[in-house]
C-alpha positions in Angstrom: 23.2 -31.3 -11.5 19.4 -31.7 -11.2 17.6 -29.1 -13.3 15.3 -26.8 -11.3 11.6 -27.3 -11.9 9.6 -24.3 -12.9 5.9 -23.7 -13.4 4.7 -24.3 -17.0 1.8 -21.9 -16.8 2.7 -18.2 -16.5 0.8 -14.9 -17.0 1.8 -12.2 -19.5 3.9 -9.4 -18.1 1.9 -6.3 -19.1 1.3 -4.3 -15.9 3.4 -1.1 -15.7 3.9 1.0 -12.5 1.2 3.6 -13.3 -1.2 0.7 -14.0 -0.4 -0.9 -10.6 -0.8 2.3 -8.8 -4.1 3.1 -10.4 -5.2 -0.5 -9.8 -4.5 -0.1 -6.1 -5.9 3.4 -5.6 -9.1 2.6 -7.6 -9.6 -0.5 -5.4 -9.0 1.4 -2.2 -11.4 4.3 -3.0 -14.7 2.6 -4.0 -18.3 3.5 -3.5 -17.9 3.7 0.3 -16.1 7.0 0.1 -19.3 8.6 -1.2 -22.0 6.7 0.6 -20.5 6.1 4.1 -19.9 9.7 5.2 -23.6 10.2 6.1 -24.2 6.5 6.9 -21.2 5.7 9.1 -18.3 8.2 9.3 -20.2 11.2 10.6 -23.0 9.6 12.8 -20.7 7.0 14.4 -17.5 9.0 14.6 -17.8 12.7 13.7 -15.7 14.8 11.3 -12.5 15.1 13.3 -12.6 11.5 14.6 -13.2 10.2 11.1 -10.2 12.0 9.7 -8.0 10.9 12.6 -9.3 7.3 12.1 -8.5 7.4 8.4 -5.0 8.6 9.1 -4.3 6.1 12.0 -5.9 3.2 10.2 -3.9 4.0 7.0 -0.6 4.4 9.0 -1.2 1.1 10.7 -1.5 -0.6 7.3 1.8 0.9 6.1 3.7 -1.9 7.9 1.4 -4.4 6.3 2.1 -2.9 2.8 5.9 -2.9 3.5 5.7 -6.5 4.6 3.8 -7.5 1.5 6.2 -5.5 -0.6 9.2 -7.3 1.0 7.6 -10.6 0.2 6.8 -9.6 -3.4 10.5 -8.8 -3.9 11.4 -12.4 -3.0 8.4 -14.3 -4.4 7.5 -12.9 -7.8 4.3 -14.9 -8.3 0.6 -14.2 -8.3 -1.3 -15.2 -5.2 -0.3 -12.5 -2.7 -0.9 -13.3 0.9 -2.0 -16.9 -0.1 1.4 -17.6 -1.5 3.3 -15.8 1.3 1.4 -17.6 4.1 2.4 -20.9 2.5 6.0 -19.9 2.9 5.7 -19.3 6.6 3.0 -21.7 7.7 2.3 -24.4 5.1 -0.6 -25.4 3.0 -3.5 -25.5 5.5 -2.9 -21.9 6.7 -2.4 -20.9 3.1 -5.8 -22.3 2.2 -7.5 -20.4 5.1 -5.8 -17.2 4.0 -6.6 -17.6 0.3 -10.2 -18.6 1.0 -10.7 -15.6 3.3 -9.4 -13.2 0.6 -11.5 -14.7 -2.2 -14.6 -13.8 -0.2 -13.3 -10.3 0.6 -12.4 -9.5 -3.0 -15.6 -10.9 -4.6 -17.8 -9.1 -2.0 -16.2 -5.8 -3.0 -16.9 -6.4 -6.6 -20.6 -7.1 -6.0 -21.0 -4.2 -3.5 -19.4 -1.8 -6.0 -21.7 -3.0 -8.7 -24.8 -2.6 -6.6 -23.7 0.9 -5.6 -24.6 1.9 -9.2 -28.2 1.3 -8.4 -27.9 3.8 -5.6 -26.4 6.3 -8.0 -29.1 5.8 -10.7 -31.8 6.2 -8.1 -30.4 9.6 -7.3 -29.4 10.8 -10.8 -32.1 9.0 -12.9 -34.9 8.3 -10.4 -37.4 5.8 -11.7 -35.5 4.9 -14.9 -34.3 1.5 -13.8 -36.7 1.0 -10.9 -39.1 -1.0 -13.1 -40.4 -4.5 -12.7 -40.5 -4.8 -9.0 -39.7 -8.4 -8.0 -39.5 -8.6 -4.2 -37.9 -6.9 -1.1 -35.1 -8.3 1.1 -34.4 -6.7 4.5 -36.4 -3.6 3.3 -34.5 -3.2 0.0 -36.6 -3.4 -3.1 -35.2 -5.5 -6.0 -36.2 -4.4 -9.5 -35.8 -6.3 -12.8 -34.5 -3.1 -14.5 -31.7 -2.7 -12.0 -30.7 -6.3 -12.2 -30.4 -6.0 -16.0 -28.4 -2.8 -15.8 -26.0 -4.2 -13.1 -25.6 -7.5 -15.0 -24.6 -5.5 -18.1 -21.9 -3.6 -16.1 -20.5 -6.8 -14.6 -20.5 -8.5 -18.0 -18.5 -5.6 -19.5 -16.0 -5.8 -16.7 -15.6 -9.5 -17.2 -15.1 -9.1 -21.0 -12.4 -6.4 -20.4 -10.6 -8.6 -17.9 -10.9 -11.6 -20.2 -9.0 -9.7 -22.9 -6.1 -8.8 -20.8 -4.7 -6.8 -17.9 -2.9 -4.3 -20.1 -6.3 -3.0 -21.5 -7.8 -2.9 -18.0 -4.7 -1.1 -16.8 -5.0 1.7 -19.4 -8.7 2.2 -18.5 -7.9 2.1 -14.8 -5.4 5.0 -15.1 -7.9 7.2 -16.8 -10.6 6.4 -14.3 -8.2 6.9 -11.3 -7.3 10.4 -12.4 -10.9 11.3 -13.1 -11.7 10.1 -9.6 -9.1 12.2 -8.0 -10.0 15.3 -10.0 -13.7 15.0 -9.3 -13.1 14.7 -5.5 -10.8 17.8 -5.6 -13.5 19.8 -7.4 -16.2 18.5 -4.9 -14.1 19.4 -1.9 -13.2 22.9 -3.2 -16.8 23.7 -4.2 -18.2 22.6 -0.8 -15.5 24.4 1.3 -16.0 27.6 -0.7 -19.8 27.6 -0.6 -21.4 30.6 1.0 -22.8 28.5 3.9 -19.6 26.6 4.5 -18.1 27.1 7.9 -15.8 25.4 10.4 -18.5 25.7 12.9 -20.6 23.3 10.8 -18.1 20.5 11.7 -19.2 20.5 15.4 -19.6 18.2 17.3 -16.1 17.0 16.2 -16.7 13.6 17.8 -19.9 11.4 17.9 -22.2 12.7 20.6 -23.0 9.3 22.1 -19.4 8.1 22.3 -16.1 9.1 23.8 -13.4 10.6 21.5 -11.4 7.4 21.7 -14.4 5.2 20.8 -15.3 7.5 17.9 -11.8 7.2 16.5 -11.6 3.4 17.0 -14.9 2.9 15.2 -13.1 4.1 12.1 -9.7 2.5 12.8 -11.3 -0.9 13.2 -12.6 -0.9 9.6 -9.4 0.4 8.1 -8.5 -2.9 6.6 -11.9 -2.8 4.8 -11.6 0.9 3.8 -8.1 0.4 2.3 -8.5 -3.1 1.0 -7.2 -2.9 -2.5 -3.6 -1.9 -2.0 -2.9 -5.6 -1.8 -4.2 -6.0 -5.4 -0.6 -5.1 -6.4 0.9 -8.3 -4.9 -1.9 -10.4 -6.4 -0.7 -9.3 -9.9 3.0 -9.6 -9.2 3.5 -12.2 -11.8 2.4 -9.7 -14.5 4.7 -6.8 -13.5 6.6 -5.2 -16.3 8.8 -3.4 -13.8 11.2 -4.3 -10.9 9.2 -5.9 -8.1 11.0 -3.7 -5.5 8.9 -0.8 -6.5 5.7 -2.5 -5.2 6.3 -1.0 -1.7 6.3 2.6 -2.8 3.2 2.0 -5.1 1.2 0.5 -2.2 2.2 3.2 0.3 1.3 5.9 -2.2 -2.1 4.3 -2.8 -2.9 4.2 0.9 -1.6 7.7 1.4 -3.8 9.0 -1.4 -6.7 7.1 0.1 -6.3 8.8 3.5 -6.4 12.2 1.9 -9.3 11.5 -0.5 -11.5 9.8 2.2 -11.0 12.8 4.4 -11.8 15.3 1.6 -15.1 13.7 0.8 -16.1 13.4 4.5 -15.2 17.1 5.2 -17.0 18.2 2.0 -20.2 16.5 3.2 -19.9 18.0 6.8 -18.8 21.6 6.2 -21.6 23.0 4.0 -24.2 23.1 6.8 -24.3 21.8 10.4 -23.9 18.2 9.7 -26.3 16.9 12.4 -29.0 18.9 10.5 -27.9 17.3 7.3 -28.1 13.8 8.8 -31.6 14.6 10.1 -32.8 15.5 6.7 -34.9 13.0 4.8 -32.7 12.8 1.7 -31.8 9.7 -0.3 -28.1 10.5 -0.5 -26.4 13.1 1.6 -23.3 13.4 -0.5 -25.4 14.0 -3.6 -27.4 16.6 -1.8 -24.2 18.4 -0.7 -22.8 18.4 -4.3 -26.0 20.0 -5.6 -26.0 22.6 -2.8 -22.4 23.5 -3.5 -22.2 23.4 -7.3 -25.7 23.2 -8.6 -26.5 20.8 -11.4 -22.8 20.6 -12.4 -22.1 19.3 -8.9 -24.4 16.3 -9.5 -22.6 15.7 -12.8 -19.2 15.9 -11.2 -20.2 13.6 -8.3 -21.7 11.2 -10.8 -18.3 11.1 -12.6 -16.5 10.5 -9.3 -18.7 7.7 -8.1 -18.8 6.0 -11.5 -15.0 6.2 -11.6 -14.7 4.8 -8.1 -17.1 2.0 -8.8 -15.5 1.0 -12.1 -12.0 1.1 -10.8 -13.0 -1.0 -7.8 -14.7 -3.6 -10.0 -11.7 -3.8 -12.3 -9.2 -3.9 -9.5 -10.9 -6.7 -7.6 -11.7 -8.6 -10.8 -7.9 -8.8 -11.3 -7.1 -9.6 -7.7 -9.8 -12.3 -7.2 -9.2 -14.0 -10.5 -5.4 -14.1 -9.9 -5.9 -15.5 -6.4 -8.2 -18.2 -7.6 -5.9 -18.9 -10.5 -3.0 -19.3 -8.1 -5.0 -21.7 -5.8 -6.1 -23.7 -8.9 -2.5 -23.9 -10.2 -1.4 -25.2 -6.8 -4.1 -27.9 -6.9 -5.8 -26.5 -3.7 -8.8 -25.6 -5.9 -9.8 -27.5 -9.0 -7.3 -27.3 -11.8 -10.0 -25.9 -14.1 -9.3 -22.5 -12.5 -5.7 -22.5 -13.6 -6.3 -22.6 -17.3 -4.8 -19.7 -19.3 -6.3 -18.3 -22.5 -4.0 -19.2 -25.5 -4.4 -15.7 -27.1 -4.9 -13.2 -24.3 -2.8 -15.1 -21.7 -5.4 -14.4 -19.0 -6.8 -16.8 -16.4 -10.1 -16.8 -18.3 -11.7 -19.7 -16.3 -11.0 -18.0 -13.0 -12.4 -14.7 -14.5 -15.5 -16.6 -15.6 -16.0 -18.0 -12.1 -15.7 -14.5 -10.5 -18.2 -13.1 -13.0 -20.6 -15.9 -12.4 -20.6 -15.4 -8.6 -20.8 -11.6 -9.1 -23.9 -11.9 -11.3 -25.8 -13.6 -8.5 -25.4 -10.7 -6.1 -27.9 -8.2 -7.6 -30.7 -10.7 -6.9 -30.1 -10.6 -3.2 -30.5 -6.9 -2.6 -28.0 -4.5 -1.1 -28.7 -5.0 2.6 -27.8 -8.7 2.5 -24.5 -7.7 0.7 -23.7 -5.3 3.6 -23.9 -8.2 6.0 -21.5 -10.2 3.9 -19.0 -7.3 3.4 -18.9 -6.7 7.2 -18.0 -10.3 7.7 -15.5 -10.3 4.9 -13.5 -7.6 6.7 -12.5 -10.4 9.2 -11.1 -12.5 6.4 -9.1 -9.6 5.1 -7.6 -8.8 8.4 -6.6 -12.5 9.0 -4.9 -12.5 5.6 -2.9 -9.4 6.4 -1.9 -10.7 9.7 -0.6 -14.0 8.3 1.3 -12.3 5.5 2.9 -9.9 8.0 3.9 -12.8 10.3 5.5 -14.6 7.4 7.3 -11.4 6.4 8.7 -11.2 10.0 10.0 -14.8 9.7 11.5 -14.3 6.3 13.1 -10.9 7.1 14.5 -12.2 10.4 15.9 -15.3 8.7 17.6 -13.0 6.1 19.0 -10.7 8.8 16.9 -7.8 7.8 16.0 -6.3 11.1 14.1 -3.3 9.7 11.9 -5.6 7.6 11.3 -7.9 10.6 10.1 -4.9 12.6 7.6 -4.0 9.9 6.4 -7.6 10.0 5.8 -7.3 13.7 4.0 -4.0 13.4 1.9 -5.3 10.6 0.9 -8.3 12.6 0.0 -6.2 15.7 -2.0 -3.8 13.6 -3.9 -6.6 12.0 -4.6 -8.2 15.4 -5.9 -5.0 16.8 -8.3 -4.6 14.0 -9.4 -8.3 14.3 -10.2 -7.8 18.0 -12.1 -4.6 17.3 -14.2 -6.5 14.7 -14.9 -9.6 16.8 -14.9 -8.8 20.5 -18.4 -8.1 21.8 -19.1 -4.6 22.9 -16.3 -3.3 20.6 -17.4 0.0 18.9 -16.9 -1.8 15.5 -18.1 -5.3 16.3 -19.9 -7.0 13.4 -23.6 -8.0 13.8 -25.1 -11.5 14.0 -26.2 -11.6 10.3 -22.5 -11.2 9.4 -21.5 -14.0 11.7 -24.1 -16.3 10.0 -22.8 -15.4 6.6 -19.2 -16.1 7.8 -20.3 -19.6 9.0 -21.8 -20.3 5.5 -18.5 -19.3 3.9 -16.5 -21.4 6.3 -18.7 -24.4 5.6 -18.1 -24.0 1.8 -14.4 -23.6 2.4 -14.3 -26.8 4.5 -15.9 -28.7 1.7 -13.2 -27.6 -0.8 -10.5 -28.2 1.8 -11.5 -31.8 2.5 -12.0 -32.7 -1.1 -8.8 -31.2 -2.5 -6.2 -30.7 0.3 -5.7 -34.4 0.9 -4.1 -34.9 -2.6 -2.1 -31.7 -2.2 -0.6 -32.7 1.1 0.5 -36.0 -0.5 2.9 -34.1 -2.7 6.4 -33.5 -1.6 7.3 -30.1 -0.2 9.4 -29.6 -3.3 6.4 -30.1 -5.6 4.2 -27.9 -3.4 6.7 -25.2 -3.7 6.8 -25.4 -7.4 3.1 -25.2 -7.7 2.6 -22.2 -5.5 5.9 -20.3 -5.7 6.9 -21.1 -9.3 10.1 -22.8 -8.5 11.8 -25.3 -6.2 14.6 -23.0 -5.3 12.9 -21.9 -2.0 12.0 -25.4 -0.8 14.7 -26.0 1.7 14.5 -22.5 3.0 10.7 -22.9 3.6 11.2 -26.2 5.5 13.8 -24.5 7.7 11.6 -21.5 8.2 8.6 -23.5 9.5 10.7 -25.6 11.9 
């Protein structure tokens, strides 16, 4: 009997359930929860519409999470939606899915990092705003802030270089600090003397219908909750049964719904929020924390934001490096990315690449990164849709009707979000700068595709399966599934 072929390169199994949950929640709840209430949630939706949008968007993604969890149970390898889309649709679609996710993950790392400069400008005004270099799209870039942000990113890179177990322990501490700080902020704001339910009116955006207000939040749900899928990306490193991945992802999304809502309501309830939005303050959430809890409020908010930023950076460092590692091991990206450190058993070359790209971001200013992130939401939605469609195929083939239904629901949810982001006149359609950034990323991906995919497609389906899925045991099933 022919011996089954297995991958030679594997990652160390060090991630425990609490690490995976903290990894997902910390990635879900990044800087946006504290910056966007006054920039997007309240002015474009209103308090009630925002909370409804958080809930509906999160529930829509439940089916995506269940679909991903079902696939993790069958394919216990790193790569997430990239590996799963290979199962259902072959190498070309898998490359598109993986390339879209790489962009989304790295964008979140850089945007979380640059959020630190917003925090320091509020907490330590003028300390790092030294050595003005230039301005891009109205955002001033300072040498002091670049040095500070580079130090943060280098620290994250070193921690990830040394192993997921160390990062996981730090992630758990930061995730609980994040939840505790938000609870204190919400309690302090809602119990303040000036707090009132009447401050939450108008409940919906004044210049939109109630439906349009809710949809403006639902459309960006894949971006708000991006991070729950960091769990499948690290599946090869699980030190627990893979079947638990579904509950961990659902729990992270559920906590995200509650925490996003708590921060938004905390900002809106302490005074009539239209008046707050009209005030000339650098950061509305910081102003509210100080009004509710005084100087201690600023300290608590600083802890919350730093925890959110650091958990986001750590989570997406793991997700992006594992995805690039998986694509490199398959041969779809250069094999250099697939090298594993002999001592720490981490994909150190992939981590170095993510770090290198991230270190460029502070030089471009925050507004440019906002354009890129809006665009990257499209890639995330496409990846979710492909993974859900594959889950439908696999579950239907296995006779699992319940799993197949979740695959259908996940696909429909992703398609709805994709249309809301791309159709002109949609309340959440991305702007032209984001479309230009998307075209640049597509062009770079096309270059990688035409230089590497030819050799990969020359391999037998059996060898392709071994490289991406870790074993040849699924090869005949995959061929049948695609036909």
